[in-house]
N, C-alpha and C positions, 0 to 999 in steps of 0.2 A: 450499341445500346446496352446498357448494363442496368440490372436491377440490384438494389442493395442486398448485401449478403446477410442472411439470417440463418446461420448454420449451414451445414452441408445438405443439399437437396437429397431426398430419398431416391434410391434406384427404382426404376419402374419394375412392376411385377413381370414374371415370365410371360413371354408371348407379346409383350408390348415393346415397341421400338423406342428406345431412349434417344434424347437429343441433348448432347453435351454442348460445351461452349461453341465450338466451330465444327462439329461433326455429329453425324448420327452415330449411335452406338454400334451400328453394323453398316458395312458398305453395300450389302445386298440382303434382301429379305424375300421370302416366298410367301405367297398368299394363295390359298385354294380358291378356285373360281367360285364366285357366289358369296365369298366371305368379305369381311371388313379388315382394315388395318388400323390398329390403335397405336398412336404415338403419344409419348409423354415427355415434356420438357423437364429434364432433370438437371437443369443448370440455372444460373441466375441471369441468363441472357435472353433477350427477345429474339424470336425467330418468326419469319414470315414464310410459310411453307406453301408450295404449290407445285403443279406439274412443270417440268423443265429440267435443265441441267446447268451447272456452273453459275448459279445465281440468277439465271434468266428464266422468268416464269412465262410459260407458253401454254395456252389452252391446248390440250391433247385429247383427241377422241379416245374413249375407253378408260380415261382416268377419272374416277369418281371423287375428285378433290377440287375445290375452288380455293382461291387464295384464302389463307387462314392465318391470322396473327395469334401466336402463342405468347402471351405477354407476361405471365407470372410463373414463378417456380411451380413445378408439378402440374402445370396446365395440361389437360388431356384432350386430344382430338381424335375422333373416330371417323374414318372415311366412310363413304357410301360403299355399296357392294362392288367388288371388282368382277365384272361379268364378261370380260373378253380375255381369253388366255393370251399371253405374250409378255414382252419385256417393256417396262415403263420406267420413268425416272421422276423422282420428287427432289426438289432443291429448296434452299433457303435464299431468298433474295438479299439478305443482309450478309450472309457468309457464303460467298460463291464456291468455296471448296467443300461445302456441305451438300452433297448429293448422294442419294441412295437409289440403288437399282431395285425395282420391284418386279419380281418374276411371278406372274399369275399362272398357276398350273391347274391341270385337270379339265374336266368337261363342265360346261355351264348348261347342261341339257335340262 
């Protein structure tokens, strides 16, 4: 799915995970326990983001993300709080190669 080009999309601000055509701006991101993760679509492509890997969305305990469609350039999505330390994955169901490893660190005491 493609959105019409209207110039080059702006890069997301520091601390925000960007989403390019078929990849997250980083393959791994760390989130402190009790904090949120903000993602920004800095492409002209539609993304359907949710918990899972390799394009397969799977409800996963501890992942504060429901299926979310990011349909417009610079669309921003902020997850709920990550309250369980561990390793999780988010993926795009349209772009199976688009998976990011989320490492939740620290104590959620």
